[in-house]
Every structure is written in C-alpha cells, then in structure tokens.
N, C-alpha and C positions, 0 to 999 in steps of 0.2 A: 503493500500499500504506500501511497505517496504521503510522507510526513509533511508537518506544517514547516519544519525546517528547510525540506526540498522546495516546497511551493514559494517560501520566502526567498529562497536562493534564486529560483526561476524568475520571479518578480524583479528582484535587484538587478538581474542581468537582463532585463528588457523583455521578457517572455510576453507573448500575447496569446491570450486565452480567448475562447469563443463567448461572447456576451460578458466578458471580464470574470468569468467563473474560474477562479485559481486552482479548482478541483479537477477541472476538465483537461483534456489533452492540450498540450502547447501546440498552437498553430505555427509559430515561428518565433525566432528570437531576433528579427528585424531584417533579416537578409537572406530572403528564400533563394535567390540564386547562389550565393555564396555557400548556403547549406546543401544545396543540391551539387555544386561542384565538388564538396567535401566527400560526398558519397560517391563520386566517380573519380576523384583524383588524390583524395588523402583519407580521411577518417570523419565520418559523422557520428555524433553521439545523440541517442534519443531516449527519452523518458518511457520506460514501460512498467514503472512501478505499481500500476494498477492491475497488473496481469493477475489472473487467478491461478491458484495452485491447489491440487488435490494429492493428497498422500495416501498410499495403500500399504498397509503392513500386515502381518501374519503369515503364517507358513503356506498358505494356499494363494498368495498374491499373484505370483506369476501366471500359474495355471489359470485361476479364474480370468485375469485380464487378457491373457492369450486366447481364452474361449470367446470372449465378447468383442474384443478390438479388431479392427481390420488389418493391422499390421502385426508382426512378429513380436511376441513378448518372451515366451519360454525359451531359455537358452541364451538370453542376452545376459552378458557379464556386467559387474559393477563398472561403472565408467562409461557405458555405452548406452544406447536409446536410439529413438528413431522418431519420425514424424508419424503421428496416428490420427485414427479416425474411430468415432462410434457411430454406426449407421442404424437405420430403422430396419425392421424385417424386410421392407421393400427396398433396402438398398441405398436409401438417401441419407444425407448426412446430418446427424443429430449434434455432434460436437467435433471440433478439430482442436490438437494439441500437440505439444512435444512430450515425448516419454524419455524419461532418464532413469537409468537403474542404478540404486545406491546399494550398499552391503546389506542393510536390514529393511529396505522400503523401495518401493517405486513412485516415483514422482510425475504427475501429469500437469504440465504447464500450459494453462489456456490463455485466450484472448482476455482483454480487460474486463473485470466484472463477471466473468465466467465460471468463477470457483464453485459457486452455490449450486448453479444448473448443471454443471459438469458431474458434481457429486451425485445429485438427485438422479441423473440419467444412469450413471454407473450402478448406484445403489439399486435400482429397480431389478437388477439381474441377481442381487446377492441373496442367498438363501441360508444354507446352513455351513458355507465354507469358512475356514479360519481366515478372514480378511477383515480388517478394520478400515475404514475410509474416513478421512479428516479433511475438512476445507482449511488448509493452511495459508490462505491468501494473505492473512494479516502478518504473517511471518517473513513475508518476501517483498522486495523492492527493487526489482530488476532494472538494468539499463541496457540499452542495445547500443552496438557499434558495428559499422559497416564501412567499406571502402578499402582501397589498396593497402592503407596503412594500419587497419584495424588488427591484422595478425601480428604485426610488430608490436603495437601497443599491448595486446592480450599476452603476448610471450614475454615483455618486460614486466607485466604484472604478476604473471605466474612463476617466473623464472624457469620456464620450460615450454617446449612447443605446445601451442594450444591445440585443443581437439578440432578436427576437420570435418566430422560428420554430425548432421544435425541430430540432437539428443545426447552426443557424447559430451561428456563434461570431466573437468578437473578442478581441484580446488587448491588454494595456499591461504593458510591461516583461516580467516573469516571470509574470504572472497571466494566466490565459486563462478567458473567460467565455463559456459556451455555453448557448444556450435548452435547456430540457429539461423533461419532465412529471416533477413532484417531488411525491411524495405526493398524486397525482391532480390537480393544478393546473400550470398553465403557470408554470414559474419558471426557476432558473438553475443550472448546474453550474459551479462556479468550482474552477480547478486551479493551484496555484504548484508542484506538485511535492513528493515527500515532504519536502524540506529546508525548503520554506516553508509547509507545512501549518499548523503550530502557530501562527506568525506572522498567517497569513490568518485562522484561526479567530478569534484574539482581536481583529483587526482588524475582523471582521463583527460580533461582539458589541458592541465599541465603537461601531459605527455604528447599532446599535439591534436586531440580530437575537437571538431567543431560542434558546438551544440546546435542542434536542430528541431524542429517541429513536423507535425503531421503533413503540412502542405508539401514541403520537399519529399518527404517519405512517400507519400501518395504518388508524386510524380516518378519517383524511382521506381515504386513497386509497379505502377501502371505501365511505365515503359518496359518492364521486365517481363509483363504479362502474368503476373503472379496474384491468384486469388486470395482474399482474407476472409476468414470465417467472420460471420456477422455483418459483413458490408457486401461481399460478392456471394457468399455461400451460406445457404440455410438448409432446412429440411425439406426444401422443394427441389433439391440440387442432388443429382448423382455425382460421385467423384470424378468420374471420367468427363462429366460435362464441364467441369471446373478445372479440368487437367492436374487432378491431385493423385496421379500415378503413383508418386513417390511416398504416399502416405497409406497404402493398403498393399496386402500380398495376394498373390494368385497362387501361391505354393503351400500356404500353411494350413490348409484343411479348412473345415467349418469354422464360420463365425457368424454373428448376427448380419444379415444381408448379403453373405457370401455368395449365394446361388444367383443373385442378381447381378452383382458385380461381375461374376464369371461369365454369366450369359452375355452382359454387354461386351466384355473382352472377346467372347469368341464370335458372336454374331453382329455386333455393332448394334445400331439402332437407337442410340441416343437422339432425342428430337432437337436438342440444342446443345450449344458448345460456346465456351467462353472465346470472345474475339477482342481484338483492339480496333476501334474506329476512330479517324481523325474527323474533327468536327469544323464545319465551316464557320459556326460563330464563335466568338470568343466569350461569350457569356456562360457562366457554369451553368451544367445541365444536372438537374436534381436526381438523386438516386430514385430509381424506379420509373423513370420517364420511358416511355414505350417508343419503339422505333417501328416505322410501319414502311409498306409498299402499297403502290396502288392496286386494289382488288380488281377483279373481273368487272364487278358493277360500278367501278369508279371510285368506291368508298375505300378509305385506308384500310390496310389490314395488317394487323399486328404481327411482326415476325422477330421481334427482340425486345430487349429491355436493358436499360444502362444500369450499371451497378456501382462504378466508381468514376468520377470526373477527376482530371487532373491536366496541369499544363505540361506540355513535352518540352523541355529545353533542347532535347535531340532534334526534334522535328521542327521547333519554334512554333508551336501551334498546340491548340487544345485537343485532348484525346479522351476516350473513355474506355474502361473495360465493360464490356457487355455481353449478354447471352443472345446469339443469334440462331435462329431455327436453320435446320437444313435447307441446302440450296440457297442459302443467304450468307455464307460465311467465307466464300472465295475472295482472295485479295481483288480489291478494285469494285465490288458490290457497293451501289450507292443506297443508302436508307434515308428515310425522311424521319426527323425527329418531331414527334407528336407535340412538343411545346410550342412548335411553330418557328423555332430558332434557326432552322435550315437543314443541311443536310449532314449525314454521317457515313463515311467511306471506310470500308474494311482495309485495313493495311497489315503489313507483315508482322507477325508477332514472333520474338519480341521486337520492340522498336529499338531498344539497344542490347548490344550483344555480350555485355560484361556482368549480367545478372544470372541467377540460377536458370539452368536450362529448362525451356518449356517443353511439357510432354503432350502426348496426345496426338491424335489425327488432324489433319487439315484438308480442307476441301480444295481440289484443283479444278 
C-alpha cells in the first residue's frame, strides 16, 4: 500500500494526480516526454505500491494452485515463478497475476486493488486442502523499474545478477527484486515493504532512475501491445484474445477452463483479438468506445471496442489498444470511432520493437 510518506514525497516532487487525489495513481511528474524517453533509453521508475498480494501457505499449496490456475505451479522451485491466470469454467479470465514461489509459501501479485477479489476467487475452489490464503496487500509497497538501465540498477541494489524471467525473484536484506513486465517491457518489481518504500524510491532515483507516471507508462505499454488486467482484460475475454499466451500452459493437464483454452489453440475460432489502431483525432478516446464499419443497411455495425488510449511518441500520433472482430484485424483496416472523432486504422503490433514480444495470431 502507498504510505502517507510516499504520497508526501510524490507531491513534493511535483506529482500530478487525477482530480488532485493523492491516493490515486500518479499521472506524471511533469515531463511526460522525458519519462517516456527514460523507459526507452535509460530507466523509468513507477509507483506500484497499491498492487494486491495474496499469500498461500500450507502443505497442499502447490498442488492446489496447480490444479486451478492456468499456468504451471507444481515443481517450481523457490526463487522461481511465472505469469498466471485464473479462468472461468468457460475459459475466460477472472484474475491475472504474477506468481512467485518462496520456501514456505506461494505469493500471487495482482493489479492495484485486486488483493481481496483475487483471494475470494481462489478461495472458492478451496475445500479440505491444507491451504491457508491471506490478503497480504497491506504488507507490500512495490515499485517498478523498466528501461535499458533497469538491470544495472537492480544488480547494484542486489549485489548480484537480477532475475530475468517473470515471477523469478531474489532478495537482499529487506529488499525483494522480482522480474516483471513493466509498461510493456521486461523490467523489475522492487519491494521493501511500506516502511521502506520512500527510502527505496529515493535510492533508485539516486541510482539514475527517472520518476514517471501512468501517462508515460500507458504510452510504452500500448506501443508494446501488452494488455493489462482491469483495463483491457476482464471476464469477457479469453486469454488468446488478449494475447496472453505466456500466462497459461497447454501441457500441464487439467485446470479450470483448460478444455476451452486447448480447443481454441487447436481449432482457433476466437471472435476478437487485441490490435493496435492509429487514431485520426488527437482527442482522447474513452475506454469502451465502440469501433464500427458501415453495415449492409447503411447503419454502423460494431466490430470493435477501445480499451486503452495513449499517445505514441514512436508514431507521433495517438493510438489505442482495441479488440477487433475477425476480418477486421488486418493491418490497414480502417474503422470508424463511434464517438464521432474520426477513424481508427489498424497498424502493425507492436509499434515499438524493444518491448515484451507480442504473441498470438495476426490476420493477413
């Protein structure tokens, strides 16, 4: 959780919050282009202290989670982990998180404010197993780091080579460093707990990291074509539609929703898929805005929906992540934005090539 000291530090450093609410995500520290450049050329530091955390203990924790989660758990050693999903029986995404294995427990790290909902969703499957679930969100205050210099800064902090695979982690003293996808790139999530967050932030800035906010992070993430749970992904979305192939396994055997995921992999058939569109208007487009094409009767027909709007410094133009239906995903396809702001043209994904690789199929 974000402490009062951390909020005060942000305010002192010029942080801009939506509506002036200092408990909300930082939008920027006043220099969005500079923050974006740091994510591409040096190191960008982001506040992730509101992220949720669920801890599983007990002798059956690995077997229990392996049985219900979409990615592998059983057999993972302490210090390792992966990206994970909890799916509905129909194969749609209920929760998304990073899973980290510790010697005596397994930690699920979720998006901001998702600790309670993640715990409740996992607890629904718990019956007589020796597993205890705890919402430990108040005990954590992670910060995130990405960019070419991020590994050097993390190595200096650890005194050791940092982990390089999502969910893998190391610690030194009171600081834990986990590899994670940050703003669309492979980076690090660093946690010294709520009491150590302010000192850790200042230490990372002294090491060369540039403080940044949500505007720059969304630009980097949208350019990389990386979906975010709670923004682009919810329980109306199949994993393959959101290009989340790295967060589920096709080899581990049965888990909740596995039959549907395997069927999609074998036969295809998803009705929509995440694409990047370039927008004609510079005005922001709200999440949930419909994308259309003219129907046979001359009336607009919905074929997509916008989930993330951002400004692309790579293209020098506004872009959006959106779900587009089949036969409307090909590069160059022009869609109409239903709010009347103009057109949205499908462009190559990813827009920038230095982010996490984009998975899934593309229409040709």
